[in-house]
C-alpha positions as CSV (number, residue, x, y, z in Angstrom):
1,M,77.1,-43.6,-45.2
2,A,76.2,-40.5,-47.1
3,V,76.4,-40.2,-50.8
4,D,79.2,-37.9,-52.1
5,R,78.0,-34.3,-52.9
6,R,79.7,-34.3,-56.1
7,L,78.0,-37.5,-57.1
8,L,74.7,-36.0,-56.0
9,E,75.2,-33.1,-58.3
10,I,75.3,-35.3,-61.4
11,L,72.8,-38.0,-60.5
12,C,69.3,-38.0,-62.0
13,C,66.6,-40.4,-62.6
14,P,67.8,-42.7,-65.5
15,V,64.2,-42.6,-67.1
16,S,63.0,-39.0,-66.6
17,K,66.4,-37.3,-66.2
18,V,64.9,-35.4,-63.2
19,P,67.5,-34.7,-60.6
20,V,67.6,-36.5,-57.3
21,V,68.0,-35.3,-53.7
22,P,68.5,-37.2,-50.4
23,L,65.2,-38.4,-49.0
24,A,64.3,-36.4,-45.8
25,R,64.3,-38.3,-42.5
26,N,60.4,-37.9,-41.9
27,R,59.8,-39.3,-45.6
28,L,62.3,-42.1,-45.0
29,A,60.6,-43.0,-41.8
30,E,57.1,-42.9,-43.3
31,L,58.3,-45.0,-46.3
32,N,59.9,-47.6,-44.0
33,R,56.6,-47.8,-41.9
34,R,54.8,-48.6,-45.1
35,I,57.4,-51.1,-46.1
36,E,57.1,-52.9,-42.8
37,A,53.3,-52.9,-43.3
38,G,53.7,-54.6,-46.7
39,A,52.2,-51.7,-48.7
40,V,55.2,-50.8,-51.0
41,Q,56.2,-52.3,-54.5
42,T,59.0,-51.4,-56.8
43,V,58.1,-50.1,-60.1
44,R,58.4,-53.7,-61.5
45,G,55.6,-54.6,-59.0
46,V,57.9,-56.5,-56.5
47,A,57.1,-56.1,-52.9
48,V,59.7,-54.1,-51.0
49,T,60.5,-56.1,-47.8
50,T,63.6,-54.5,-46.5
51,P,63.4,-51.0,-45.0
52,L,65.8,-48.3,-46.6
53,A,68.7,-47.1,-44.5
54,E,69.0,-44.1,-47.0
55,G,67.2,-43.1,-50.2
56,L,67.1,-40.5,-53.0
57,I,63.9,-39.0,-54.4
58,T,63.6,-37.1,-57.7
59,T,63.0,-33.3,-57.3
60,D,59.4,-33.7,-58.5
61,G,58.7,-36.2,-55.9
62,K,57.7,-39.1,-58.1
63,V,60.4,-41.7,-57.7
64,I,62.5,-43.0,-54.8
65,Y,65.8,-44.9,-55.3
66,R,67.4,-46.8,-52.4
67,I,71.0,-46.3,-51.3
68,D,73.0,-49.5,-50.3
69,D,76.1,-49.0,-48.4
70,G,76.5,-45.4,-49.7
71,I,75.9,-46.5,-53.3
72,P,72.8,-45.2,-55.1
73,V,70.9,-48.0,-56.8
74,M,69.6,-46.2,-59.9
75,L,67.8,-49.2,-61.5
76,P,64.5,-48.2,-63.0
77,D,62.9,-51.5,-62.2
78,E,64.0,-51.3,-58.5
79,A,62.8,-47.8,-57.9
80,I,59.7,-47.0,-55.8
81,G,57.0,-44.9,-57.4
82,T,55.4,-42.5,-55.0
83,T,51.9,-42.6,-56.5
84,Q,51.2,-45.8,-54.6
85,L,52.0,-43.9,-51.4
86,H,48.8,-42.0,-50.8
87,D,49.3,-38.9,-48.4
88,F,53.0,-39.4,-48.6
89,P,54.7,-36.4,-46.7
90,G,55.9,-33.6,-48.9
């Protein structure tokens, strides 16, 4: 289920205030591959064990937020920092 366009227009990272956009399919697939390999943690340092069906990424490419059942989970502690994802596709 896609996030409503009007909601996307107002959403931003709650910490940096950088806008977010949907995570592209190739990036989502790569992120999920790394999650399945046990190589991804949240900002809080908790291992991410469930692949994402959808995600949002800040326009600067630094933070990923998951989307659960069409609802963006914009909790800073549950975000995924991309600095841990070396060579993450741009």
